[in-house]
ZAMARGU-4260 file (C-alpha; in steps of 0.2 Angstrom, whole numbers, plus 5000, padded with zeros to 4 digits):
<rodrens>
0) 5008/5046/5082 | 5018/5061/5075 | 5035/5058/5066 | 5048/5071/5064 | 5062/5065/5052
5) 5077/5075/5049 | 5089/5076/5034 | 5104/5071/5045 | 5095/5054/5049 | 5095/5058/5067
10) 5082/5050/5079 | 5082/5066/5090 | 5066/5073/5082 | 5056/5057/5083 | 5041/5059/5094
15) 5030/5045/5100 | 5013/5048/5106 | 5008/5031/5112 | 4996/5026/5126 | 5005/5021/5142
20) 4998/5003/5140 | 5008/5000/5124 | 5024/4997/5134 | 5042/4998/5128 | 5042/4983/5117
25) 5030/4990/5105 | 5040/5006/5105 | 5056/4996/5101 | 5047/4987/5086 | 5041/5004/5079
30) 5058/5012/5081 | 5068/4998/5073 | 5057/4998/5058 | 5059/5017/5057 | 5078/5015/5059
35) 5078/5002/5045 | 5067/5013/5033 | 5080/5027/5035 | 5096/5017/5032 | 5101/5017/5051
40) 5107/5001/5059 | 5092/4996/5070 | 5095/4986/5087 | 5091/4971/5077 | 5084/4968/5060
45) 5065/4970/5060 | 5055/4955/5052 | 5037/4953/5046 | 5027/4943/5034 | 5012/4953/5029
50) 5002/4941/5018 | 4999/4923/5021 | 4988/4911/5011 | 4973/4905/5021 | 4977/4887/5017
55) 4995/4889/5025 | 4988/4897/5041 | 4975/4882/5043 | 4989/4870/5041 | 5001/4879/5053
60) 4988/4880/5067 | 4983/4861/5064 | 5002/4856/5064 | 5006/4865/5080 | 4988/4861/5088
65) 4985/4880/5090 | 4968/4888/5094 | 4960/4898/5080 | 4963/4914/5090 | 4982/4912/5089
70) 4989/4924/5076 | 5005/4919/5067 | 5013/4937/5069 | 5011/4936/5088 | 5017/4918/5089
75) 5033/4923/5080 | 5035/4940/5088 | 5035/4950/5071 | 5039/4968/5071 | 5026/4974/5058
80) 5009/4969/5053 | 4995/4976/5042 | 4978/4983/5049 | 4965/4987/5037 | 4948/4996/5036
85) 4936/4993/5022 | 4945/5001/5007 | 4934/4996/4993 | 4924/5009/4982 | 4908/5001/4988
90) 4906/4998/5007 | 4894/4983/5005 | 4908/4973/4998 | 4901/4955/4998 | 4884/4954/4990
95) 4880/4935/4987 | 4872/4930/4971 | 4872/4911/4973 | 4879/4900/4986 | 4881/4881/4986
100) 4891/4868/4995 | 4904/4869/4981 | 4905/4887/4978 | 4899/4905/4981 | 4896/4919/4968
105) 4896/4936/4974 | 4898/4955/4969 | 4913/4962/4977 | 4917/4980/4983 | 4924/4985/4966
110) 4908/4980/4957 | 4914/4965/4948 | 4907/4947/4950 | 4918/4934/4958 | 4916/4915/4961
115) 4925/4906/4975 | 4926/4887/4974 | 4927/4878/4991 | 4944/4870/4986 | 4953/4886/4980
120) 4961/4900/4990 | 4957/4915/4979 | 4941/4919/4969 | 4940/4920/4950 | 4933/4935/4941
125) 4918/4930/4931 | 4911/4947/4926 | 4918/4965/4927 | 4909/4980/4933 | 4914/4991/4918
130) 4914/4985/4900 | 4918/5001/4892 | 4930/5015/4897 | 4916/5028/4895 | 4907/5020/4909
135) 4921/5025/4921 | 4914/5042/4922 | 4898/5035/4931 | 4908/5024/4943 | 4903/5028/4961
140) 4915/5029/4975 | 4906/5029/4991 | 4911/5040/5006 | 4929/5036/5011 | 4924/5043/5028
145) 4909/5033/5031 | 4910/5026/5049 | 4905/5008/5043 | 4922/5007/5034 | 4931/5008/5051
150) 4918/5001/5064 | 4910/4986/5054 | 4916/4969/5049 | 4921/4968/5030 | 4929/4957/5017
155) 4947/4961/5012 | 4947/4967/4994 | 4938/4955/4983 | 4939/4941/4996 | 4924/4933/5003
160) 4927/4930/5022 | 4924/4944/5034 | 4938/4952/5044 | 4936/4961/5061 | 4932/4979/5061
165) 4947/4991/5059 | 4943/4999/5076 | 4944/4982/5084 | 4961/4978/5075 | 4968/4994/5082
170) 4962/4991/5100 | 4971/4974/5099 | 4987/4978/5091 | 4989/4997/5092 | 5006/5002/5100
175) 5012/4984/5100 | 5018/4982/5082 | 5023/4994/5068 | 5006/4995/5060 | 5003/4997/5041
180) 4987/5004/5034 | 4983/5002/5016 | 4975/5009/5001 | 4975/5006/4982 | 4982/5016/4968
185) 4974/5018/4951 | 4981/5003/4942 | 4975/4991/4956 | 4958/4999/4956 | 4956/4999/4937
190) 4960/4981/4933 | 4948/4975/4947 | 4934/4986/4939 | 4938/4982/4921 | 4949/4967/4920
195) 4967/4967/4913 | 4961/4965/4895 | 4949/4979/4897 | 4962/4990/4905 | 4975/4988/4892
200) 4962/4991/4878 | 4956/5007/4887 | 4974/5013/4889 | 4977/5011/4870 | 4960/5018/4864
205) 4955/5030/4878 | 4970/5036/4887 | 4963/5052/4892 | 4947/5044/4900 | 4959/5032/4910
210) 4970/5047/4916 | 4955/5057/4922 | 4948/5041/4931 | 4965/5038/4939 | 4965/5055/4947
215) 4947/5051/4954 | 4954/5035/4961 | 4968/5045/4969 | 4956/5058/4977 | 4946/5043/4985
220) 4962/5034/4991 | 4969/5050/4998 | 4954/5052/5009 | 4956/5034/5015 | 4974/5036/5018
225) 4971/5052/5028 | 4958/5043/5039 | 4971/5030/5043 | 4987/5040/5045 | 4978/5052/5057
230) 4976/5038/5069 | 4990/5038/5082 | 4993/5019/5080 | 4995/5018/5061 | 5013/5020/5058
235) 5014/5019/5039 | 5003/5016/5023 | 5005/5002/5010 | 4999/5007/4992 | 4993/4992/4981
240) 4999/4994/4963 | 5003/4977/4956 | 5011/4984/4940 | 5022/4969/4935 | 5023/4950/4931
245) 5038/4938/4932 | 5047/4946/4917 | 5042/4964/4917 | 5029/4977/4918 | 5011/4974/4911
250) 5013/4989/4900 | 5027/5000/4893 | 5036/5012/4906 | 5030/5026/4895 | 5012/5021/4896
255) 5013/5019/4915 | 5021/5036/4917 | 5009/5044/4906 | 4993/5036/4914 | 4997/5031/4932
260) 5012/5041/4938 | 5002/5058/4940 | 4989/5049/4951 | 5002/5040/4962 | 5012/5056/4964
265) 4997/5065/4969 | 4993/5052/4983 | 5011/5053/4989 | 5012/5072/4989 | 4996/5073/5000
270) 5000/5059/5012 | 5018/5062/5015 | 5013/5077/5026 | 5010/5065/5040 | 5028/5060/5040
275) 5025/5042/5040 | 5032/5029/5028 | 5024/5026/5011 | 5027/5008/5005 | 5022/5003/4987
280) 5016/4985/4985 | 5019/4977/4968 | 5021/4959/4962 | 5033/4955/4948 | 5047/4964/4940
285) 5046/4983/4942 | 5064/4989/4941 | 5060/4999/4924 | 5051/5012/4934 | 5061/5012/4950
290) 5067/5030/4947 | 5049/5036/4945 | 5044/5027/4961 | 5058/5036/4970 | 5053/5053/4962
295) 5035/5050/4967 | 5040/5049/4985 | 5039/5031/4989 | 5049/5026/5004 | 5050/5007/5002
300) 5045/4993/4990 | 5036/4977/4995 | 5037/4962/4992 | 5052/4962/4979 | 5047/4944/4973
305) 5062/4933/4971 | 5053/4923/4958 | 5053/4938/4947 | 5072/4940/4948 | 5073/4954/4961
310) 5088/4952/4972 | 5089/4965/4986 | 5108/4961/4989 | 5111/4968/4972 | 5099/4982/4973
315) 5103/4989/4991 | 5120/4997/4987 | 5113/5005/4971 | 5098/5013/4980 | 5105/5015/4997
320) 5098/5030/5005 | 5085/5032/4991 | 5072/5018/4994 | 5071/5004/5006 | 5065/4986/5003
325) 5053/4974/5011 | 5052/4955/5008 | 5062/4946/4995 | 5064/4929/5004 | 5059/4916/4991
330) 5044/4908/4998 | 5038/4899/4983 | 5055/4890/4981 | 5068/4891/4995 | 5055/4890/5009
335) 5045/4876/5000 | 5061/4865/4999 | 5072/4859/5012 | 5081/4866/5027 | 5097/4869/5018
340) 5088/4879/5005 | 5080/4890/5019 | 5096/4893/5028 | 5106/4898/5012 | 5092/4910/5007
345) 5091/4919/5024 | 5110/4920/5026 | 5112/4927/5009 | 5097/4940/5010 | 5100/4946/5027
350) 5117/4954/5022 | 5106/4967/5013 | 5100/4973/5030 | 5117/4978/5036 | 5116/4997/5038
355) 5097/4997/5037 | 5086/4998/5022 | 5080/4980/5021 | 5067/4971/5031 | 5067/4953/5027
360) 5050/4943/5024 | 5042/4931/5012 | 5035/4937/4996 | 5018/4930/5002 | 5018/4914/5011
365) 5009/4901/5000 | 5001/4884/5005 | 5017/4875/4997 | 5027/4881/5013 | 5025/4868/5026
370) 5023/4873/5045 | 5039/4865/5049 | 5048/4875/5036 | 5041/4891/5041 | 5045/4887/5059
375) 5063/4884/5054 | 5064/4899/5043 | 5059/4910/5058 | 5072/4901/5069 | 5086/4904/5056
380) 5080/4922/5053 | 5081/4927/5071 | 5097/4918/5073 | 5105/4928/5058 | 5098/4945/5064
385) 5105/4942/5081 | 5122/4938/5073 | 5121/4953/5062 | 5117/4965/5077 | 5132/4958/5086
390) 5143/4960/5071 | 5139/4978/5068 | 5138/4983/5086
</rodrens>
């Protein structure tokens, strides 16, 4: 797929090269996401929750007596979804060390050792691949163009369960949704290799080593990004950064700009030539570096966690035309409470979508959200976006 975007915001130059089998509905989904990304009123506000906890999906399928093959984004007719190849530095990204009925210990694709207990949704790190910053120079990134990344089953980053091959994902969903590929930036990569404590110590004691390694990370992920964006069905790319927690950044804005900004800017500069949106994913409160993200070439931010004090209704006017927003529906609180809380949350947040620039969705959907609440959330969201479309017509 080739995009041509013009400074006047017109759609006249937008060229779609879709297979005939994709149908108009898929084109409409892609177009409405593009419209929203560029602050134009779409036909209706696009929707899409990108990440769901496995425990929630299991509860949801059980509650509605659904087969395991039923995907939640198809069931609720979302507009955008994530499709991923194997983006880990090491292609063989689940190497079992010990397995019992209660847990499994394995080495993940970033080289660190993880333990997944049977009753928990995410693994714990029990040892890291790199103990000293000097070892980073010897860290190996396996070929980003190796066909196994795209044609073989794999575990999503540091997870245990295998996902279908990227090629199969594209065969199933290509042209039917706005498809996001994904890569990691340097900060996401380094903490998975060294742990947060190791990362912070290295930034303080060996900043030049970390800066050099960050550029190596950028080169690796640029190639992963190119391989995805060159595919006609991938409509944009999500970059994992995770630079914040509830109350602010994990480091000073000055340290982030010095260490990580050059590598992120390099990624954006090399991938923007494809003319497809670049979305930056970070949990937590990130607003201290908003201007740097815009300057780097980021088109949108995800997930804008409400629990970290992010409010898109307040942000949208300040940054209208500069950067778009995905997410911000308070899944941990509003969606986990009662119907009145859900209705108020959706009705308030969807006002940010007027004029484009905001795609509502949960900031991850945890197991605390009941299937009934999620179903009601979808009902309210679709009703509100229909009303908004009629109001702005």
